C-alpha atoms as one frame of an Amber mdcrd trajectory, in Angstrom:
protein
   0.000   0.000   0.000   1.162   3.505  -0.764   0.348   6.755   0.975  -0.298
   9.735  -1.278  -0.748  13.354  -0.286  -3.649  14.823  -2.248  -3.978  18.607
  -2.553  -6.757  20.298  -4.468  -8.286  23.647  -5.366 -11.819  23.542  -6.704
 -11.755  26.740  -8.737 -15.454  27.424  -9.178 -17.272  29.485  -6.534 -19.741
  27.398  -4.577 -18.085  24.125  -5.566 -19.522  20.939  -4.067 -16.806  18.899
  -2.338 -19.086  16.021  -1.289 -18.327  13.562  -4.123 -14.593  14.281  -4.001
 -14.404  13.746  -0.247 -16.494  10.564  -0.452 -14.093   9.230  -3.091 -10.992
  10.057  -1.036 -12.511   8.447   2.064 -13.412   5.295   0.095  -9.795   4.063
   0.122  -8.194   1.835   2.758  -7.300   4.667   5.150  -7.115   8.451   5.111
  -6.358  11.567   7.162  -7.346  15.194   6.522  -4.558  17.492   7.798  -5.625
  20.749   6.118  -8.692  22.291   4.485  -7.886  21.181   0.928  -5.669  18.146
   1.424  -5.847  14.479   2.372  -3.392  11.698   3.011  -4.768   8.568   1.342
  -3.503   5.021   1.846  -4.354   2.971  -1.221  -3.114   0.323  -3.623  -3.409
   2.862  -6.465  -0.450   4.706  -7.953  -0.364   8.489  -7.713  -1.489   8.717
 -11.361  -4.357   6.285 -10.850  -5.541   8.186  -7.776  -5.326  11.472  -9.691
  -7.400   9.988 -12.519 -10.004   8.802 -10.021 -10.146  12.257  -8.452 -10.635
  13.861 -11.880 -13.938  11.983 -12.189 -15.272  13.894  -9.170 -14.163  17.459
  -9.965 -14.516  19.974 -12.790 -12.008  20.205 -15.639 -10.614  23.530 -14.391
  -9.915  22.309 -10.833  -6.299  21.910  -9.680  -5.034  18.610  -8.274  -1.634
  17.523  -6.958  -1.002  13.926  -5.852   2.397  13.051  -4.360   3.601   9.676
  -3.118   4.755  10.023   0.499   7.657   7.853   1.563   7.640   8.811   5.234
  11.419   9.265   5.346  10.960  12.653   6.938   7.999  14.710   8.055   6.829
  17.078  10.770   3.628  18.824  11.793   2.673  21.932  13.738  -0.795  22.889
  14.927  -2.329  19.872  13.199  -4.986  17.730  14.857  -3.348  15.032  16.994
  -5.398  12.371  15.169  -3.597  13.307  11.936  -0.200  13.058  13.602  -1.146
   9.654  15.026  -2.305   8.539  11.569   1.017   9.602  10.065   2.981   7.749
  12.749   0.949   4.602  12.081   0.897   4.710   8.266   4.276   6.144   7.255
């Protein structure tokens, strides 16, 4: 399983995040550290996850998906549940 960091900007005012968030939460495990980002643990590659996300957003929305190796990371002022998730999954 890989962990990917998903960052997104839905560029249309009044955008509906429901389908995107449901998709991201449908994978094996996830954490939401910031307003427009998720860590997602999945068997998908970064490209496959990006393609899945594209099905739930508009064509002008911005998406970045990065594979996280866990070799180094740190948090500040992030929910302790997210930090615990990172410790467990990276």
